[in-house]
N, CA and C atoms as an extended XYZ file, in Angstrom:
216
Properties=species:S:1:pos:R:3:atomname:S:1:resname:S:1:resid:I:1 pbc="F F F"
N       101.726      121.766      142.397 N   MET     1
C       101.343      121.373      143.739 CA  MET     1
C       102.452      121.768      144.709 C   MET     1
N       102.070      122.287      145.868 N   ALA     2
C       103.026      122.791      146.852 CA  ALA     2
C       103.958      121.696      147.365 C   ALA     2
N       103.414      120.523      147.633 N   GLU     3
C       104.248      119.438      148.158 CA  GLU     3
C       105.310      119.023      147.144 C   GLU     3
N       104.992      119.077      145.873 N   GLN     4
C       105.982      118.757      144.841 CA  GLN     4
C       107.066      119.830      144.778 C   GLN     4
N       106.684      121.099      144.945 N   ALA     5
C       107.660      122.187      144.927 CA  ALA     5
C       108.642      122.055      146.080 C   ALA     5
N       108.152      121.602      147.229 N   ILE     6
C       108.995      121.448      148.410 CA  ILE     6
C       109.734      120.110      148.390 C   ILE     6
N       109.150      119.125      147.738 N   GLY     7
C       109.814      117.839      147.617 CA  GLY     7
C       109.464      116.847      148.709 C   GLY     7
N       108.441      117.120      149.467 N   GLN     8
C       107.981      116.178      150.483 CA  GLN     8
C       106.544      116.519      150.858 C   GLN     8
N       105.803      115.541      151.374 N   PRO     9
C       104.414      115.816      151.747 CA  PRO     9
C       104.346      116.681      152.999 C   PRO     9
N       103.274      117.467      153.098 N   PHE    10
C       103.031      118.237      154.308 CA  PHE    10
C       102.544      117.287      155.396 C   PHE    10
N       102.850      117.604      156.656 N   PRO    11
C       102.250      116.814      157.740 CA  PRO    11
C       100.726      116.917      157.637 C   PRO    11
N       100.035      115.855      157.986 N   GLU    12
C        98.579      115.807      157.836 CA  GLU    12
C        97.855      116.988      158.491 C   GLU    12
N        98.220      117.389      159.734 N   PRO    13
C        97.515      118.538      160.330 CA  PRO    13
C        97.690      119.826      159.517 C   PRO    13
N        98.874      120.037      158.954 N   LEU    14
C        99.096      121.230      158.123 CA  LEU    14
C        98.261      121.152      156.855 C   LEU    14
N        98.263      120.006      156.190 N   ALA    15
C        97.484      119.849      154.963 CA  ALA    15
C        95.999      120.097      155.236 C   ALA    15
N        95.487      119.558      156.345 N   GLU    16
C        94.079      119.770      156.690 CA  GLU    16
C        93.781      121.240      156.958 C   GLU    16
N        94.680      121.917      157.663 N   SER    17
C        94.492      123.338      157.948 CA  SER    17
C        94.509      124.165      156.665 C   SER    17
N        95.442      123.859      155.770 N   LEU    18
C        95.512      124.601      154.509 CA  LEU    18
C        94.273      124.359      153.654 C   LEU    18
N        93.776      123.133      153.656 N   LEU    19
C        92.554      122.848      152.897 CA  LEU    19
C        91.348      123.597      153.467 C   LEU    19
N        91.316      123.748      154.765 N   ARG    20
C        90.169      124.402      155.409 CA  ARG    20
C        90.299      125.920      155.389 C   ARG    20
N        91.480      126.455      155.727 N   HIS    21
C        91.630      127.900      155.936 CA  HIS    21
C        92.528      128.584      154.908 C   HIS    21
N        93.519      127.862      154.379 N   ASN    22
C        94.537      128.418      153.489 CA  ASN    22
C        95.143      129.692      154.059 C   ASN    22
N        95.697      129.588      155.241 N   GLY    23
C        96.330      130.734      155.891 CA  GLY    23
C        95.316      131.576      156.630 C   GLY    23
N        95.755      132.763      157.066 N   MET    24
C        94.851      133.614      157.824 CA  MET    24
C        94.470      134.885      157.099 C   MET    24
N        95.210      135.293      156.070 N   GLY    25
C        94.846      136.486      155.326 CA  GLY    25
C        95.256      137.791      155.987 C   GLY    25
N        95.821      137.742      157.185 N   HIS    26
C        96.317      138.934      157.873 CA  HIS    26
C        97.405      138.496      158.837 C   HIS    26
N        98.038      139.456      159.488 N   TYR    27
C        99.210      139.138      160.302 CA  TYR    27
C        99.038      139.560      161.756 C   TYR    27
N        97.948      139.187      162.390 N   ASP    28
C        97.670      139.589      163.760 CA  ASP    28
C        97.814      138.468      164.772 C   ASP    28
N        98.452      137.391      164.433 N   LEU    29
C        98.582      136.265      165.346 CA  LEU    29
C        99.693      136.542      166.355 C   LEU    29
N        99.478      136.140      167.602 N   LEU    30
C       100.505      136.300      168.625 CA  LEU    30
C       101.365      135.066      168.662 C   LEU    30
N       102.619      135.109      169.017 N   PRO    31
C       103.407      136.296      169.319 CA  PRO    31
C       103.580      137.164      168.079 C   PRO    31
N       104.020      138.410      168.297 N   PRO    32
C       104.104      139.354      167.168 CA  PRO    32
C       104.898      138.794      165.996 C   PRO    32
N       104.449      139.147      164.833 N   PHE    33
C       105.092      138.819      163.557 CA  PHE    33
C       104.923      137.369      163.137 C   PHE    33
N       104.089      136.600      163.796 N   TRP    34
C       103.788      135.235      163.381 CA  TRP    34
C       102.462      135.244      162.652 C   TRP    34
N       102.338      134.407      161.667 N   SER    35
C       101.069      134.287      160.952 CA  SER    35
C       100.961      132.896      160.363 C   SER    35
N        99.741      132.507      160.037 N   LEU    36
C        99.510      131.244      159.359 CA  LEU    36
C        99.556      131.524      157.868 C   LEU    36
N       100.541      130.976      157.189 N   LEU    37
C       100.734      131.252      155.770 CA  LEU    37
C        99.761      130.467      154.908 C   LEU    37
N        99.429      131.042      153.763 N   ASP    38
C        98.654      130.293      152.780 CA  ASP    38
C        99.607      129.386      152.010 C   ASP    38
N        99.072      128.575      151.131 N   VAL    39
C        99.890      127.582      150.420 CA  VAL    39
C       101.014      128.251      149.633 C   VAL    39
N       100.707      129.255      148.832 N   GLN    40
C       101.732      129.902      148.015 CA  GLN    40
C       102.800      130.570      148.877 C   GLN    40
N       102.402      131.218      149.971 N   SER    41
C       103.372      131.854      150.861 CA  SER    41
C       104.253      130.825      151.550 C   SER    41
N       103.702      129.654      151.852 N   THR    42
C       104.486      128.572      152.446 CA  THR    42
C       105.576      128.130      151.479 C   THR    42
N       105.209      127.935      150.227 N   VAL    43
C       106.189      127.539      149.211 CA  VAL    43
C       107.234      128.638      149.033 C   VAL    43
N       106.801      129.891      148.950 N   ASN    44
C       107.739      131.006      148.776 CA  ASN    44
C       108.715      131.096      149.944 C   ASN    44
N       108.205      130.955      151.169 N   ALA    45
C       109.065      131.020      152.351 CA  ALA    45
C       110.074      129.873      152.337 C   ALA    45
N       109.619      128.683      151.981 N   TRP    46
C       110.524      127.533      151.918 CA  TRP    46
C       111.609      127.767      150.874 C   TRP    46
N       111.227      128.244      149.698 N   GLN    47
C       112.209      128.481      148.630 CA  GLN    47
C       113.225      129.540      149.048 C   GLN    47
N       112.769      130.592      149.714 N   THR    48
C       113.682      131.633      150.186 CA  THR    48
C       114.668      131.073      151.197 C   THR    48
N       114.171      130.301      152.143 N   ARG    49
C       115.070      129.727      153.152 CA  ARG    49
C       116.052      128.737      152.542 C   ARG    49
N       115.615      127.987      151.558 N   MET    50
C       116.527      127.048      150.908 CA  MET    50
C       117.626      127.784      150.145 C   MET    50
N       117.302      128.931      149.563 N   LYS    51
C       118.331      129.734      148.888 CA  LYS    51
C       119.358      130.237      149.894 C   LYS    51
N       118.890      130.572      151.101 N   ILE    52
C       119.790      131.102      152.126 CA  ILE    52
C       120.559      129.991      152.821 C   ILE    52
N       119.872      128.941      153.238 N   TYR    53
C       120.478      127.913      154.073 CA  TYR    53
C       120.818      126.625      153.370 C   TYR    53
N       120.201      126.348      152.257 N   GLY    54
C       120.430      125.078      151.599 CA  GLY    54
C       120.079      123.928      152.530 C   GLY    54
N       120.960      122.967      152.676 N   ASP    55
C       120.711      121.803      153.531 CA  ASP    55
C       121.228      121.988      154.949 C   ASP    55
N       121.725      123.169      155.283 N   GLU    56
C       122.326      123.381      156.596 CA  GLU    56
C       121.410      123.012      157.759 C   GLU    56
N       120.121      123.479      157.827 N   PRO    57
C       119.290      123.100      158.966 CA  PRO    57
C       119.059      121.595      159.079 C   PRO    57
N       118.992      120.890      157.965 N   ALA    58
C       118.762      119.445      158.014 CA  ALA    58
C       119.936      118.731      158.674 C   ALA    58
N       121.127      119.293      158.588 N   GLY    59
C       122.303      118.681      159.181 CA  GLY    59
C       122.628      119.205      160.558 C   GLY    59
N       121.791      120.090      161.117 N   ALA    60
C       122.067      120.668      162.428 CA  ALA    60
C       121.891      119.628      163.525 C   ALA    60
N       122.624      119.828      164.605 N   GLU    61
C       122.503      118.919      165.740 CA  GLU    61
C       121.160      119.127      166.423 C   GLU    61
N       120.649      118.079      167.068 N   GLU    62
C       119.349      118.170      167.734 CA  GLU    62
C       119.336      119.207      168.838 C   GLU    62
N       120.443      119.394      169.525 N   SER    63
C       120.489      120.362      170.617 CA  SER    63
C       120.616      121.797      170.127 C   SER    63
N       120.804      121.979      168.837 N   ASP    64
C       120.945      123.312      168.261 CA  ASP    64
C       119.572      123.962      168.122 C   ASP    64
N       119.298      125.066      168.857 N   PRO    65
C       117.972      125.678      168.777 CA  PRO    65
C       117.646      126.212      167.383 C   PRO    65
N       118.661      126.494      166.581 N   ASP    66
C       118.424      126.972      165.222 CA  ASP    66
C       118.215      125.820      164.243 C   ASP    66
N       118.401      124.600      164.680 N   GLY    67
C       118.305      123.452      163.798 CA  GLY    67
C       116.933      123.255      163.180 C   GLY    67
N       115.888      123.543      163.913 N   GLU    68
C       114.544      123.313      163.381 CA  GLU    68
C       114.037      124.489      162.575 C   GLU    68
N       114.266      125.697      163.066 N   TYR    69
C       113.678      126.874      162.434 CA  TYR    69
C       114.692      127.763      161.741 C   TYR    69
N       115.973      127.540      161.953 N   GLY    70
C       116.975      128.442      161.424 CA  GLY    70
C       117.014      129.712      162.269 C   GLY    70
N       117.913      130.619      161.979 N   PRO    71
C       118.051      131.810      162.817 CA  PRO    71
C       116.925      132.820      162.645 C   PRO    71
N       115.973      132.555      161.731 N   TRP    72
C       114.861      133.505      161.591 CA  TRP    72
C       113.942      133.320      162.742 C   TRP    72
């Protein structure tokens, strides 16, 4: 289960969207290079970011624009 792999539950709106659509299947969402990920891609993206950043974003200051999304 994706939530177990990440270690926390998805927010309800995300879980509902994934149950209904499971991502978009293509990468044409605006702004450029944004897309709605499917469940497996969400887990993969999270695992990749955790390998790069570890707990750093969780400890970022609230005023830090990279605190929520990281420098990506």
